[in-house]
C-alpha positions, 0 to 999 in steps of 0.5 A: 464460474461462481467460485472463480468470481468469489475467489477474485472478489476475496483476492481483491478485498484482501489486496485492499485490506493489505493496502489499508493496514500498511498505509495506516499502521505504525510499523514501517521501521521498528526497533527495541523501543520505537516504531515509526511509519510514514505518519508518526514515530512512537516510543513503545515504552512511553506510548508517546507519539510524534508526528512527522512534520517538515522539520525532518530532513527527508520530509519530501521523501516521506510525503511522496511515500504517503501520497503514493500509498494513499493513491494506491489504496484509492485506486484499489477501492475504485478498481473494485467498484469498477469491477462490480459495475463492469460485472453487470454492464459488460457484454458477454465475452468482453474483458475487464480492461478498465478494472485491470488498468486501475488495479495496475495503477494501484500496483504501480503506486504501492511499488513506488511508495515501497521503493522510495522508502527502501531507497531513502530509509537510511536518510529518513532515519538519520534525521535530527527531528526524531527525539530518539535514535531510530537508525538502529532498527529494521523494516517492520511488518507494515513495510512487508505488507506493502510489498505483499500488497504490491504482489497481490495488486499485480496478480489481481491486475493481470487476472482482470486483464485475462478474465472474460465475462461469462454467463 
């Protein structure tokens, strides 16, 4: 049982780390001489970064992605704290339902963020607010990590739903 508990904790911490990296790191959309995320666009050859502001055409979509990723990260961290509390407070044989619900909310938020970005990426990168051509790029590793974090939080949420407290 102790090994299973350690695995669940490591899996949850990995999910949170993936969410933090994908939310913060500047690699959602990359090209030969630029990288962009939901916060800023950076030219790699000059190391000059420009914040994404309301001068961009699809700023509302970017704000939705930002909000969903932040919520997902917060829900994942809260779910971990609730799991630790439930670990000591639940009676034997009960399920970690509250932890599962919060983790599944985290899963839903990261799915919404990545889906919005996937759907709106063409419009996002056609904006005239960029100082360089960013439409000729591809998805970066932060975007991929967001989808991996979706899978991890989904699996984690289901694990908590199935898990019962034992001695």
